[in-house]
C-alpha positions as a LaTeX table, in Angstrom:
\begin{tabular}{lrrr}
\hline
Residue & $x$ (\AA) & $y$ (\AA) & $z$ (\AA) \\
\hline
Met1 & 9.20 & 24.78 & 19.80 \\
Ser2 & 6.62 & 25.40 & 17.14 \\
Glu3 & 5.59 & 28.94 & 16.33 \\
Gln4 & 1.97 & 28.28 & 17.29 \\
His5 & 3.02 & 26.91 & 20.68 \\
Ala6 & 5.29 & 29.90 & 21.33 \\
Ser7 & 2.56 & 32.40 & 20.44 \\
Glu8 & 0.19 & 30.89 & 23.00 \\
His9 & 2.50 & 31.92 & 25.85 \\
Glu10 & 3.54 & 35.37 & 24.70 \\
His11 & 1.33 & 38.26 & 25.65 \\
Gly12 & 3.34 & 41.27 & 24.67 \\
Leu13 & 5.35 & 43.77 & 26.61 \\
Lys14 & 2.37 & 45.99 & 27.43 \\
Phe15 & 0.59 & 43.11 & 29.15 \\
Tyr16 & 3.60 & 42.36 & 31.36 \\
Trp17 & 3.86 & 46.03 & 32.30 \\
Leu18 & 0.19 & 45.94 & 33.33 \\
Val19 & 0.79 & 42.88 & 35.50 \\
Leu20 & 3.84 & 44.57 & 37.03 \\
Phe21 & 1.77 & 47.70 & 37.69 \\
Ala22 & $-0.91$ & 45.56 & 39.37 \\
Leu23 & 1.77 & 43.98 & 41.57 \\
Leu24 & 3.07 & 47.41 & 42.56 \\
Ile25 & $-0.45$ & 48.59 & 43.38 \\
Leu26 & $-1.01$ & 45.47 & 45.49 \\
Thr27 & 2.27 & 46.17 & 47.29 \\
Trp28 & 0.96 & 49.62 & 48.24 \\
Val29 & $-2.34$ & 48.03 & 49.30 \\
Thr30 & $-0.34$ & 45.68 & 51.52 \\
Tyr31 & 1.42 & 48.65 & 53.09 \\
Gly32 & $-1.87$ & 50.47 & 53.60 \\
Ala33 & $-3.50$ & 47.39 & 55.10 \\
Ala34 & $-0.60$ & 47.06 & 57.54 \\
Leu35 & $-1.36$ & 50.55 & 58.86 \\
Ile36 & $-5.02$ & 49.69 & 59.53 \\
Asp37 & $-5.97$ & 47.58 & 62.53 \\
Phe38 & $-8.63$ & 45.13 & 61.37 \\
Gly39 & $-8.53$ & 43.14 & 64.58 \\
His40 & $-6.50$ & 40.08 & 65.48 \\
Pro41 & $-7.49$ & 37.43 & 62.95 \\
Trp42 & $-8.63$ & 39.81 & 60.20 \\
Ser43 & $-5.33$ & 41.67 & 59.78 \\
Asp44 & $-3.56$ & 38.41 & 59.07 \\
Leu45 & $-6.29$ & 37.24 & 56.70 \\
Val46 & $-6.25$ & 40.51 & 54.73 \\
Ala47 & $-2.46$ & 40.35 & 54.39 \\
Leu48 & $-2.66$ & 36.70 & 53.36 \\
Ala49 & $-5.34$ & 37.41 & 50.76 \\
Ile50 & $-3.24$ & 40.17 & 49.20 \\
Ala51 & $-0.15$ & 37.95 & 49.21 \\
Val52 & $-2.02$ & 35.07 & 47.57 \\
Thr53 & $-3.32$ & 37.43 & 44.89 \\
Lys54 & 0.20 & 38.68 & 44.15 \\
Ala55 & 1.58 & 35.13 & 44.10 \\
Thr56 & $-1.16$ & 34.07 & 41.70 \\
Leu57 & $-0.26$ & 36.89 & 39.31 \\
Val58 & 3.44 & 36.01 & 39.43 \\
Val59 & 2.91 & 32.28 & 38.94 \\
Ser60 & 0.25 & 32.67 & 36.25 \\
Phe61 & 1.91 & 35.24 & 34.03 \\
Phe62 & 5.60 & 35.70 & 34.85 \\
Met63 & 6.17 & 31.96 & 35.30 \\
His64 & 3.91 & 31.22 & 32.29 \\
Val65 & 1.72 & 28.66 & 34.04 \\
Lys66 & $-1.42$ & 30.17 & 32.53 \\
Gly67 & $-1.66$ & 28.72 & 29.05 \\
Ala68 & 0.90 & 26.01 & 29.77 \\
Thr69 & 0.47 & 22.28 & 29.34 \\
Ser70 & $-1.55$ & 20.32 & 31.86 \\
Met71 & 1.65 & 18.68 & 33.16 \\
Ile72 & 3.13 & 22.05 & 34.11 \\
Lys73 & $-0.13$ & 23.13 & 35.73 \\
Met74 & $-0.23$ & 19.86 & 37.67 \\
Ser75 & 3.36 & 20.44 & 38.84 \\
Ala76 & 2.48 & 23.94 & 40.06 \\
Val77 & $-0.58$ & 22.67 & 41.94 \\
Gly78 & 1.52 & 19.85 & 43.40 \\
Gly79 & 4.07 & 22.38 & 44.65 \\
Phe80 & 1.37 & 24.36 & 46.43 \\
Phe81 & $-0.04$ & 21.14 & 47.86 \\
Trp82 & 3.35 & 20.27 & 49.39 \\
Leu83 & 3.67 & 23.82 & 50.71 \\
Leu84 & 0.34 & 23.38 & 52.52 \\
Ile85 & 1.58 & 20.11 & 54.00 \\
Phe86 & 4.73 & 21.81 & 55.30 \\
Phe87 & 2.64 & 24.62 & 56.79 \\
Ala88 & 0.45 & 22.03 & 58.49 \\
Phe89 & 3.50 & 20.36 & 60.05 \\
Val90 & 4.89 & 23.68 & 61.29 \\
Leu91 & 1.51 & 24.71 & 62.68 \\
Ala92 & 1.11 & 21.32 & 64.39 \\
Asp93 & 4.53 & 21.79 & 65.99 \\
Val94 & 3.85 & 25.34 & 67.12 \\
Leu95 & 0.42 & 24.58 & 68.54 \\
Thr96 & 1.77 & 21.73 & 70.68 \\
Arg97 & 4.27 & 24.00 & 72.45 \\
Pro98 & 3.31 & 25.25 & 75.89 \\
Gly99 & 1.87 & 28.75 & 75.90 \\
Met100 & 1.55 & 29.06 & 72.12 \\
Arg101 & $-2.17$ & 28.24 & 71.97 \\
Asp102 & $-2.91$ & 31.60 & 73.57 \\
Phe103 & $-1.07$ & 33.31 & 70.73 \\
Phe104 & $-3.52$ & 31.98 & 68.14 \\
\hline
\end{tabular}
């Protein structure tokens, strides 16, 4: 690996500590949001938004997708695309079961 290519991915230890601190803060925000009743659909959406934010930080910086080649970025997006497909299949299965439509 060339030195220029390696320097594009390295941020420094202080930066990674800041990202870790942000993840810890978001974990506390998740805990705090769990204690608050936002109503049926909103509690789930708030928790999901916090989880997506934390996942984005982990994938972008700890997995070095930010600043990576377009092939690696395309692979990461493809992985999330397949995850959405699997969620769609599970949701389709759950919603076709008797009595589960009232749950959602």
